[in-house]
C-alpha positions in Angstrom: -20.0 -4.2 -8.8 -21.5 -2.0 -5.7 -21.2 -4.8 -3.4 -17.5 -5.0 -4.3 -17.0 -1.3 -4.0 -18.9 -1.4 -0.7 -17.0 -4.4 0.5 -13.5 -2.9 -0.3 -14.6 0.5 1.6 -15.7 -1.3 4.4 -12.6 -3.4 4.8 -10.2 -0.7 3.9 -12.0 1.2 6.9 -12.2 -1.5 9.4 -8.4 -2.0 8.7 -7.7 1.7 9.5 -9.8 1.9 12.6 -8.4 -1.2 13.8 -5.0 0.4 13.1 -5.5 3.2 15.0 -6.4 1.5 18.0 -3.4 -0.9 17.9 -1.1 2.3 17.5 -2.6 3.9 20.8 -2.2 0.2 22.5 1.3 -0.4 21.1 2.3 3.2 22.1 1.6 2.7 26.0 4.9 2.8 28.1 5.8 1.3 31.7 5.2 4.7 32.8 1.9 6.3 31.9 2.7 9.6 30.4 1.7 11.8 27.5 3.6 10.2 24.9 1.1 7.6 23.8 -1.3 10.4 23.1 1.0 12.3 21.4 1.6 9.1 19.1 -2.3 8.7 18.7 -3.1 12.6 17.9 -0.3 12.2 15.1 -1.6 9.2 13.8 -5.0 10.8 13.5 -4.1 13.7 11.9 -2.1 11.7 9.2 -5.0 9.5 8.9 -7.3 12.3 8.2 -5.0 13.7 5.8 -4.7 10.3 4.1 -8.5 10.0 4.1 -8.5 13.5 2.3 -6.0 12.6 -0.1 -7.7 9.1 -1.1 -10.9 11.1 -1.5 -9.1 13.7 -3.8 -7.8 10.5 -5.9 -11.3 9.2 -6.2 -12.5 12.5 -7.5 -9.7 13.3 -9.9 -10.3 12.6 -13.3 -8.2 9.7 -15.0 -7.2 11.7 -18.2 -5.7 14.1 -15.6 -3.8 11.5 -13.8 -2.4 10.6 -17.1 -1.4 14.2 -17.7 0.1 14.6 -14.1 2.2 11.0 -14.2 5.6 12.4 -15.9 5.4 15.4 -13.3 4.9 13.1 -10.3 7.5 11.3 -11.2 9.8 14.3 -11.8 8.9 15.7 -8.5 9.5 12.3 -6.8 13.0 12.3 -8.3 13.6 15.9 -7.0 12.5 14.8 -3.5 14.5 11.9 -3.3 17.8 13.8 -4.4 16.9 16.4 -1.7 17.1 13.7 1.0 20.4 12.9 0.5 21.8 16.2 0.6 23.5 17.2 4.0 21.5 19.7 5.9 18.3 19.1 3.9 17.7 15.5 4.5 16.7 14.2 8.0 19.5 11.6 9.3 18.4 9.0 11.7 20.4 6.1 12.8 23.0 6.8 10.1 19.9 6.8 7.3 18.7 10.0 5.3 15.1 9.0 4.5 13.1 11.9 5.6 12.3 15.6 4.7 11.2 17.5 8.0 8.8 20.2 7.7 8.6 21.4 11.1 6.9 18.7 13.5 6.3 16.8 10.4 8.5 14.5 8.1 8.1 13.3 4.7 9.4 10.0 3.5 9.6 10.4 -0.3 10.4 6.8 -0.8 6.5 6.2 -0.1 5.4 8.3 -3.1 7.9 6.3 -5.4 5.6 3.5 -4.7 2.7 5.4 -6.3 4.8 7.3 -8.9 6.6 4.6 -10.4 3.5 2.2 -11.5 1.9 5.2 -12.8 4.6 6.5 -14.8 5.5 3.0 -16.4 1.8 2.3 -16.9 1.6 5.4 -18.8 4.8 4.7 -21.0 3.2 1.0 -21.7 0.0 2.3 -22.8 1.0 5.1 -25.1 1.6 3.0 -27.9 2.2 -0.8 -28.5 5.7 -0.7 -29.5 6.7 0.5 -26.1 6.2 -3.1 -25.0 8.5 -4.6 -27.2 11.1 -2.1 -28.6 14.4 -1.6 -26.2 14.9 2.1 -27.4 11.2 2.9 -26.9 11.3 1.8 -23.3 14.5 3.3 -22.0 13.2 6.7 -21.4 10.4 5.0 -19.0 12.6 2.6 -17.4 15.6 5.0 -16.7 13.5 7.3 -14.1 11.8 4.3 -12.4 15.6 2.6 -11.7 16.9 6.0 -10.8 14.4 6.2 -8.1 15.3 2.5 -7.0 19.1 3.5 -6.8 18.5 7.1 -4.7 16.4 4.8 -2.3 19.4 2.3 -2.2 21.9 5.1 -1.3 19.7 6.3 1.6 20.7 3.3 2.6 17.3 1.7 2.5 17.8 -1.6 0.7 14.5 -3.3 2.0 12.4 -0.3 0.1 14.7 -0.2 -3.0 14.4 -4.3 -3.5 10.4 -3.4 -2.8 10.3 -0.6 -5.6 12.4 -3.1 -7.9 9.6 -5.7 -7.2 7.0 -2.9 -8.0 8.5 -2.5 -11.3 8.5 -5.9 -12.4 5.0 -6.3 -11.2 3.9 -3.3 -13.2 5.9 -4.6 -16.5 4.7 -8.0 -16.0 0.5 -6.8 -15.6 1.6 -4.4 -18.9 2.4 -7.5 -21.0 6.2 -7.1 -20.8 7.8 -10.1 -22.7 9.3 -12.8 -20.5 12.6 -12.7 -22.5 13.0 -9.2 -21.3 12.5 -10.5 -17.7 15.3 -13.1 -18.4 17.8 -10.5 -19.6 17.3 -8.0 -16.9 17.3 -10.9 -14.0 20.8 -11.7 -15.3 21.8 -8.2 -15.4 20.7 -7.6 -12.0 22.2 -10.6 -10.2 25.6 -9.2 -9.5 23.8 -5.8 -8.4 21.4 -7.2 -6.2 24.3 -9.6 -4.6 26.6 -6.8 -4.0 24.0 -4.9 -2.4 23.6 -7.2 0.5 27.6 -6.6 1.3 27.5 -2.8 1.4 27.1 -2.8 5.2 28.1 -5.3 7.8 24.6 -5.2 9.6 23.1 -5.9 6.3 25.4 -9.1 6.5 24.4 -9.6 9.9 20.6 -9.7 9.2 21.0 -12.5 6.6 23.1 -14.5 9.0 20.7 -13.9 11.7 17.7 -15.0 9.8 19.7 -18.2 8.9 20.4 -18.8 12.7 16.8 -18.0 13.5 16.1 -21.8 12.1 18.9 -23.4 13.5 18.8 -22.2 17.1 16.0 -19.6 18.1 18.5 -18.6 21.0 20.8 -16.8 18.3 18.1 -15.2 16.4 18.1 -11.2 16.3 16.8 -9.6 19.5 13.6 -8.4 17.7 12.7 -11.6 16.6 13.2 -13.3 19.6 10.9 -10.9 21.2 8.5 -11.3 18.7 8.3 -14.8 19.0 7.6 -14.4 23.0 5.0 -11.9 22.2 3.3 -14.3 19.8 3.9 -17.1 22.4 2.3 -15.2 25.2 -0.6 -14.3 23.3 -1.8 -18.0 22.8 -5.1 -18.8 20.9 -7.2 -15.6 22.3 -4.6 -13.2 23.6 -4.0 -11.4 27.1 -6.6 -8.6 26.3 -6.2 -5.4 24.3 -4.3 -3.1 25.8 -2.7 -5.7 28.2 0.5 -6.8 26.7 3.9 -6.7 28.3 6.2 -7.0 25.3 5.5 -3.7 24.1 6.9 -2.1 27.4 10.3 -1.7 26.4 11.0 -5.2 25.2 9.7 -5.4 21.8 11.4 -2.9 19.5 9.7 -0.7 17.4 6.2 -1.9 18.8 3.9 0.6 17.3 5.7 0.6 13.8 7.5 -2.5 12.2 6.3 -5.1 14.8 2.9 -4.1 15.6 1.5 -7.0 14.5 3.5 -8.9 17.3 1.5 -6.7 19.6 -2.0 -7.9 17.8 -0.6 -11.4 18.1 0.0 -10.9 21.8 -3.0 -9.1 22.9 -5.5 -10.6 20.7 -4.3 -14.0 19.9 -4.1 -16.0 16.8 -7.7 -15.2 16.4 -6.9 -11.7 16.1 -3.9 -12.1 14.0 -5.6 -14.3 11.7 -8.5 -12.0 11.8 -6.0 -9.4 10.3 -4.9 -11.7 7.6 -8.5 -12.4 6.6 -9.2 -8.7 6.5 -6.5 -8.3 3.7 -7.4 -11.3 1.8 -11.1 -10.0 1.9 -9.9 -6.7 0.6 -7.8 -8.2 -2.1 -10.8 -10.2 -3.4 -13.0 -7.2 -3.4 -10.5 -4.9 -4.9 -9.9 -7.8 -7.7 -13.6 -8.0 -8.4 -13.6 -4.2 -8.9 -10.4 -4.1 -11.6 -11.4 -7.4 -13.1 -13.9 -5.9 -15.9 -11.2 -3.4 -17.0 -9.2 -4.1 -20.2 -6.0 -6.0 -19.5 -4.0 -3.8 -21.4 -5.5 -0.6 -20.5 -4.0 2.0 -18.0 -6.8 1.6 -15.6 -5.9 -2.1 -15.3 -2.3 -2.0 -14.9 -2.1 0.6 -12.4 -5.0 -0.7 -10.2 -3.8 -4.2 -9.8 -0.2 -3.0 -9.2 -1.1 -0.8 -6.8 -3.6 -3.6 -5.1 -0.8 -6.2 -5.1 1.6 -3.8 -3.6 -0.3 -3.0 -0.5 -1.5 -6.3 0.2 2.1 -7.8 -0.5 3.4 -5.3 1.8 1.2 -6.3 4.6 2.4 -9.8 4.0 5.9 -9.1 3.8 5.4 -7.4 7.5 3.8 -10.3 8.7 6.6 -12.5 7.4 9.2 -10.5 9.0 7.5 -10.8 12.4 7.4 -14.6 12.1 11.0 -14.8 10.7 10.0 -16.1 7.2 12.0 -13.6 5.7 15.3 -11.7 7.1 14.4 -8.8 9.4 13.8 -5.5 7.5 12.1 -2.1 8.6 8.8 -2.9 6.7 5.6 -1.2 8.1 2.5 -2.9 8.2 -0.2 -0.8 5.9 -2.9 1.2 8.0 -1.8 -0.6 11.1 1.7 0.7 11.7 2.4 4.2 13.1 3.9 6.5 10.4 2.6 9.4 8.4 4.0 9.0 4.9 3.1 5.3 4.6 -0.4 5.8 5.9 -1.0 8.2 3.9 0.5 6.8 0.4 -1.5 3.3 1.4 -4.7 5.3 1.6 -3.8 7.2 -1.7 -3.3 3.9 -3.4 -6.7 2.3 -2.1 -8.3 5.9 -3.3 -6.6 5.6 -6.8 -7.9 1.5 -6.9 -11.5 3.1 -6.4 -10.9 5.5 -9.3 -9.6 3.7 -11.7 -12.2 0.8 -11.3 -14.9 3.2 -11.9 -14.1 3.4 -15.9 -15.1 -0.4 -16.0 -17.7 -1.0 -18.4 -21.2 -2.1 -16.9 -21.8 -5.4 -16.6 -24.6 -7.3 -18.6 -27.2 -7.2 -15.8 -26.3 -3.4 -14.9 -26.6 -2.3 -18.6 -29.9 -4.2 -18.8 -31.2 -2.6 -15.8 -30.0 1.0 -16.8 -32.1 0.4 -20.3 -35.0 -0.9 -18.5 -35.0 2.3 -16.3 -34.4 4.7 -19.3 -37.4 3.2 -21.2 -39.5 3.5 -18.6 -38.8 7.0 -17.8 -39.0 8.1 -21.7 -42.6 6.5 -22.0 -45.2 8.7 -22.4 -48.0 8.5 -19.7 -51.4 6.6 -21.1 -54.3 9.1 -22.1 -56.9 9.6 -19.4 -60.1 7.7 -20.1 -63.5 9.0 -19.7 -63.6 7.6 -16.3 -60.7 9.9 -15.1 -62.5 13.0 -16.2 -62.8 14.1 -12.2 -58.8 13.9 -12.5 -58.9 16.7 -15.3 -61.2 18.9 -13.4 -59.2 18.7 -10.3 -55.9 19.7 -12.1 -57.8 22.4 -13.8 
């Protein structure tokens, strides 16, 4: 268990440090200026905030987490409503997704990735009948689904679908009956299908994704440039900081397509290295959570957050390599962006906090009992040959 915890910390900090390096490299422009320093300084500031928030998550007791869960969900809903209010939410490219606080901005949808698993797990574990009775589950499912609806109204279809997957994942790990998933799936098919046709650019993303596998020349511009970046990198890459695609060719080079910069500058070796780090982080996280009771609050939340973080990284890689339709999904710990970075670090901190409630293994329990026995033993009486010790002590 200590080895898994140390490995989890090492891999998480390695990804964070590597991400800081890549944010600085991907922020370079054709003309050297202070802009890359601004990106780096902001990223370091958010990283420091995220590390402090993760440390607070580790220290905060689990019973207090359970008490604060409903209030966290309520605050998330208020922030999501505030984003949609004209004059309050910050509008960028026709979407309202941020709340501005001076030079900083907050994306409440990132907070929902933490609040929803905590809230649903709290509801599932309060009493067994909440897992099988429809009436008992409505008060817990309704706020979570409202979060998804508010995010979709921003509009942010990709994050809304990701939150929907988080809800399904939490319920599945929490032991929700499979028949309920079948019923909900049938009910959501018309809704999900209609969301794809709300905006013309969303339809274009789907058709562009299909065209990518028919003729790469008809692929969306950002996918074409991502392919060029990966091809230029080859096996070993062109060298850290020496990539050309980020110089006004590759859109969102330091955010959604930072993985393409990794592939160009560090080659397939660097790209597969990042994937290996995420796999190692997941394995260590699973080892930490495996001893927990399967129907407990700690296991449900911990495994949901672990899968969410790794799944988001996998989706980002899939977008860059055109395995899924293009959508703005940042790479956790690697992409530039304060809200996602802080939320990802908080999720990792929560996983560490929840895993600390795991019962000790047989070897650890035996070692602790032996240590306690040794400490409780009385020292043997001194013999006549040890009389010189008595004199010295006197």
